[in-house]
N, C-alpha and C positions, 0 to 999 in steps of 0.2 A: 591324238588330242584328248581322248578319254583318259589315257594314262597320265597325261600331264595334269588333267583336272584332279585326278585322284591324289597325285603327289602334292598338288597345291592344297587340297583339302586337309591332307595329313599334316602339312606344315602349319596350316592355320590352327588345327587342333592342338599341335605341339606347342605353338606359341601361346595359345590360350591356356594350356596346362601350365606352362612356365610362368605366365602372368599370374595365374591364380595361386600357384605355389609360392611365388615371390611375395604376393600380398600377405598370404598366411604367415610366411617366414618373418616378413617385416613386422606384422602384427604381434607375433610371438616375441620377436626381439623387443618391440616397444613395451610389451607387457613386462618382460623380464627386466627392461631397463627401469620401468616404474617401480617394480618390486625392489630393485637394488637401491633406489633413491629414497625409500621410506626411512624416516629417522629411527635410530635404534632406541631401545628402551633404556631408562635410567632409573636408579634406585634412590628412594628416600628412606632414610633411617631416623626414626623419631624415638626420643627417650624423655619421658615426662616423670619428674620427681614427685615425692610425696607432698600432699597439701596443695596440689594444683589441678585445676580442671580446665578443659578446653579441647581444641581440635588442631591438627589431627592427633589421634592417640598414639601411644607407644607402639612400635612395631616397624616392619619393613614392608614397603609397597613399591610396585613398578609403575612407572609413568612414561608417557611419550615425551621425547625431547621437545622442549618448548612449551610444555603445559604449565599453566599458572596455578600455583598452590596458595590457597588462602589459609591463614592460621590466626589463632587468637587464644590467649591464656590469661587466667587470673588466679590469685591465691584464694584458698579457703580460709575460714576463720582460724586464727592462731598462727598463721604463716605470714612472713614479710619478705622483702628483698627479692622479689621475682627477677630471675635472670634468664634470658632466652639468648641462645647463640645459634648461628648458622655457620657450620664448618669452622667453629671456634671463634667467630666474630660476633660480638653483641649486637642484637637487633631489637626492634621495638616489640611491645607486648601483643600487638595486633596489626597485621598488615598482610603482605603477600610477597611471593618471589617466583621466579621462572626456573623450571627444572631444565637447565642447560647442561647439567652433568649430574653425577651422583652427589647427593647432599645429605648432611647429618644435622638434624634439628634437636637441640637439647634445651629443656626448661627445668630449672631448679629453684628452690625457695628455702628460706631458713625458718625452722619451726621456732616460734617465740612463745606462744602459750601451749604448755604441755597438756593441760587439762583445765576444765572448769567444773565446779560442783555447785548445784543449785540448792539454795537454802530456804527454809520456811519463811524467813524474814531477812532483811539485809544485815550483813555483818557490819553494822554502822559504827559501833564503838570499839570494835575488836581488832587488836593487833595480835597476830598468832604467836604461840610458843611452840618450841620443838622439843620433844622428848629424847632421851638417850637413844631410843630405837628408831629415831627419825619420825615417829608419830607426830602429826600436826594437830594442835588443839586450837580452836577458835570459838567465838560466841556470836549470837545474833540478838536482835531486838533494838528498838529505838525508845519506846515509851514504857512507862510503868504498867500499862494495860497489856503490853505485848506478852506473848508466851515465848520467852527467849529460849534459846537452845545452846547447849555446850556440845560441840562436835569433836570427834576424834577421827582423823582420816589417815590412811596409809599414804606413803610417799607417792603412790601412783594415783591418788585421788579417790580411792574406794573407801566407803564408810566402815569404820571399825565399830564405833558405838556413838550414841548420842543421848542427851539427857534434856528433858523438857522442864522448864521452870516457868513460874507464873508472872515474871516480869522480865524486862530486858536485862541482859548481862553485859558487864564490861569486860576488858581484856583479861584473859586468864594468866596465871602465874604458876610456875613450877617450883616447888620447894626443894630444900636440900635432900629430902627423902624421896623425891620423884613424884610426890602427889601433886594434884592440881588444885589450885585455890582460885576462886572467882567471887567477885563482889556483885551484888545486884543493885537495883534502883533504890532499895531501902537501906543500903549499906550492909545488908546481911552478907555474911561470907559462907560459902559452901565448899566443902573439901571432897575430893574424888581420888580413888586410886588410879594408877595408869590404865587399869583394865575397865574403868568406868563405874566401879562400885562406889556409891555415895558413902561418905564418912560423916564427920560432925558438921554441924551448922552453928554459927555464932550470930546472935542478934541481940546482945545485951546492951542496948542503947537507951538513953533517957528519952530521946525522940527519934522518929524515923523520917524527919524532914528531908527533902531531896530537892535538887534543882536539875532541870533537864539541860545542863551545860556541863562540859568537862568530862574528864576521865577519872575513874576511881578504881584502883586496884591495889592489892597489898604489896608491901615490900618485904623481902626475906633477909633476915640477919644472918651473920656468919655461923651462928649457932642454931639456925633453923627457926628462930622466933619470927612470928608473923606479925607485922605492924600494919594496922589498918586505920585509915582516916574515916571518921563517920561519927559525928557528935562527940568530938575529941579524938585523941590518939590512943589507940588500944594496942596492947601487946599480948599476943596469944601463944599458948603452947601448941606446937605443930601436931603433936600426937593426939591430944584430947580436945583441943579447941578451947580450953578453959582460959580465962583471962588472968594474965600475970599482973598487969597494972593498967591503969588508964590515966592519961594526962589531960588536964583541962576538960573534964567531962562536960558535955553540953555545948562546947564551942562548935560553931558551924565549920565544916571542912568541905571544900569544893573540889579538891584534887587529891593526889596520892602522895604519901610520904616517900622520901628518898634517904639513902643511908650513905655516909661518908666512909672514908677508909679507916677511921678510928672508931667506927660503930655509932657515931652520933646520927640521930634521926632528925631530918629537917622536914618541917611541914608548915604550911600556911593556915593559920586559924583565923576564923572570922573574916576571911577574904583578903586581909592585908597584913596580918601579923606573922612574919616569917620567924619561926621558932626553932631553936636547936634543943633537942632533948637527949639526955644521956641514956645509955642502955638500961639503966636502973629506973628510968621514969622520972627523973628529976630535970628541971630546966637548966640549961647551960646559958642561954641568952635568948632574947626576943627583940626584934626591931620591926618598925613599921615602914611602909613605903612613904615617900615624901609628902604626898597629898592625901588627906583623909578620904577623898572620894575614890581613890585607887583601890583595885582589887585584882585578884588573879584567879585564873582557872587552870594554870599550868603547874606541873610538878617541878621541884628543883632539879637542876642538872649540876653536877659537881665535877671539877677538874682535878688535876694531880696536885695542885697547890692548895686545895680545899676551898677554892672560890666557888660560890654558888650563883647560878644563873637562873633567871626566870622572867617570864613576861608579865606585865601589868597593864591595866587599862583604867581610864578615868574620864572625867567630864569637867571641863573648866569653861565657865561662862557659856554654857550651852553647847560647847564644842567637844566632841569625843576625841580622845588621843590614846596612844599606846606607848609604852616604854619597855625596854629591856634593861633589867637590873643586874648588876654584878655586886654581890656581897662578899666582903673578906670573911675568913674563917671565924673572926671574932664577932661578926654580925654587923660591922660598920659598912656603909655603902662605898664601894670602890669606884664605880662609875654608873652613869645612866646613859642609855642611848635612845633618843626619841625616834620612834618609827615614823617615817614620812607618810603623809597623806592620811593620817588618822586610821591607819589599817590596824585592826586588833590582832593580837597574837594569842592564839588558843592552843596551838601545838607546842610540844615540848622542845626546848633548845637541844641541839646536839653539838658536838665538838669535832672538828676535823683534825688531821694529823699535824697541822700547823698551829693548833691551838685556837683557831677561829671558831666563833660561836655561830652556828647556822640556825636560822629561824625562818619559819613560814608564816604567812599572814593571811588574814581574810581580805576581801575586797572592801573598799569604802565607796559604795555605789559603783556605777559603771565608769565613772571618771577616774577612779583609782583602783585598777585591777589588782588582784592578789599577786603577791610576789614572795620570793625567797631572798633572804639577806644574809651576807657573811660579814660578821663583825670581828675585828681583831681583838686579841686579849687585852689591848689597851683601851677598847671601846670605840674605835673608829671603823667606819664602813670599808670593807675590802672590795665587795662587789654586790650587785643585786640582779635578779632575773625576774622579769614580770611575765606572768602567763597571759595568754590570750583569753578573752571571754567568748564563750561559744553559745551561751544561752541568752534569753531575753532579760533574765535577772542575773545579777553578779555571781560569778563562780568563785567560791572561796577555797582556801587551802587550810584544812585542819590536820592534815597528815604530817607526822613528825618525820624529818628526813633520815635516811639511813646512808652511811658512808661505807663503801666496800674497799677491799684491799688494792683496788686499782685507783682509789681516791675519788671514784665517781660518786655523785650524790643522787639518790633516788627519793622521789616522793610522788604521792598521788594527789589528784584534785577533783573537784566537782565537775570539771570539764570532761571527765571520762578518760583522761590520759595518765599514763605513768611517765613521768619526766625524769630524764637522766642527764645530769649536768657534769661538765668537766670540772676539775679542781678550781679553775679560774672563773666559774660561773657561767660559761657559754654552754649552749645546748649541745649535748652529744647526740641524743636522739630522743624522740618521744614515741610511745606505743599506745595505740588506742585500745582500751580495755572494753569488755562487754558490760561494764558497770561504772558508775560514777563513784569516786572515793570521797568519804567524809572523814571521820576520825580514825579510820583504819590506817595503819602505817606499815611500811614494808618490813618484812623479816627475810633475811638472806641466809641460806645454808651453805655448808662446805661443799656440796655437789653443785653449786651454781644455780640454785633455784630460788626465786623470790616469790613469797606468798603474800597475798593481799586480797581483801574482799570489799564489796560495796553494793550499791543500789543498782538493780537492773533497769528499772523504769521509774516506778513511784515507790515512796517509802512504805506503803502498805502492801507491796507486792513482794514475791520471793526475790532474793538477791543472788549473787554469784560470789564464790570464792575461787580464786584462780592461782595456778602455778605458772610462773614466767621464767624462761631460761635467760640467765644473765651471765656476764663475764666474770663477775666477782665470786670468789669461793670462800670468803671470810670478810670480816670487817676490818677497816682501817685500824692501825695501832693508834688509838686515841683514848682519851679518858672516858668519853661517853659517845659512842658512835651511832646509837639508834634510840628508838622509843624504850624507855625504862631500862636502858643500858645494854641489855644482852638478850639472847634468844630464850631465856627463861622469864623475861620481864621482871627480874628481881628487884630493880630499882636501887641496886647497891653498886657503888664504885668498886672496881677491881675484879668483878666476877667474870669468869670466862665461859 
């Protein structure tokens, strides 16, 4: 009986041992099963291009399967067209996704503004010129009390040299000799070598009256003669700055002379007398606008047939109006185009590859926003494009259009945008600049860079001069594709 009790006790202990071992084994198996069912790690590969900030940053990271990834990106100043893709498919700029597998997130953007240069005062009246070595020259200043500057920048936006003057300066011009010539608020002309050394100064005027409207800069003849408007039309020797002759000395000049293919100089005297002057300083012809009240602040634009185009403005029975004139080479009026809505034209006309005349206008109060108009060689409207008003006061266009070799039309406006139109006048795109554009007009170079300057905030504050990447690498083959015809601002038909 005692033996049987011992055997029974041993069986009980054995069963207890087996039970405990089974529990431990089952627990271990359960633990192993749990380890085996844990989701595997997955990888996120992120690539963020230049000009973009946000999260997550570039690199490779491991995540648990099923983890939620939040992301968000935006472009920095000067960059546009942000594109974000997940595994090659475009997604929104700011959202989330689940890491259900390995993923690749890529964000890229297009650099539009290559650089911006801060100026002492805004480049208000200045359309830049380009030297043979790609040096960019432009000026600043708005009022006669301003200390205007002439700047020379390298292609990358670094300063080469500058010159301070006691008044605002208008758009510079590059002569046949490579020297730079610039006119100030008192019509005085200053000359500079490409390296910035001051040369001669010309100020031989009967009076130094000026108006704070319009652009005034020299025109360069094929022989290098410099023609300037200011108390008459003056012809200067480019080397010495001495006067060769003066025509109609004492007559008021509000804009700049232009030169035709035969060397004839066209200038508007006393505001309304379009005058053709021969290269020897004698008059060829003179004609007035239709109404004595009319006057112009625009320089003549000339086509391959010798037709002369310019804008005029007047007042009839208390109502202001504006007209685009086309004059025949003999001075007779070819046609007149009345600008709709009483919008004044202060910018220079340009000509596209179809011979259409492209003009920009001011606004006439908020009810008639500023617009750009294409007029056929016969004087009828082809198309127009009206810009939006973005401020409490009307936004004007003083900027002269430039037409590139893709036939795109570029101009700036007080809205702070650079507008790019298709050849039919529809909007291709617009790009918000860090400055509002006034009289400054686009200059485009062979490496696809557009230069323009304007007001950063207020007219008494520093301004910006910017370099914008564009698709055009030259101007359209037209008689007059930009402000003052070419990248030297020569004001002469036929210059390359």
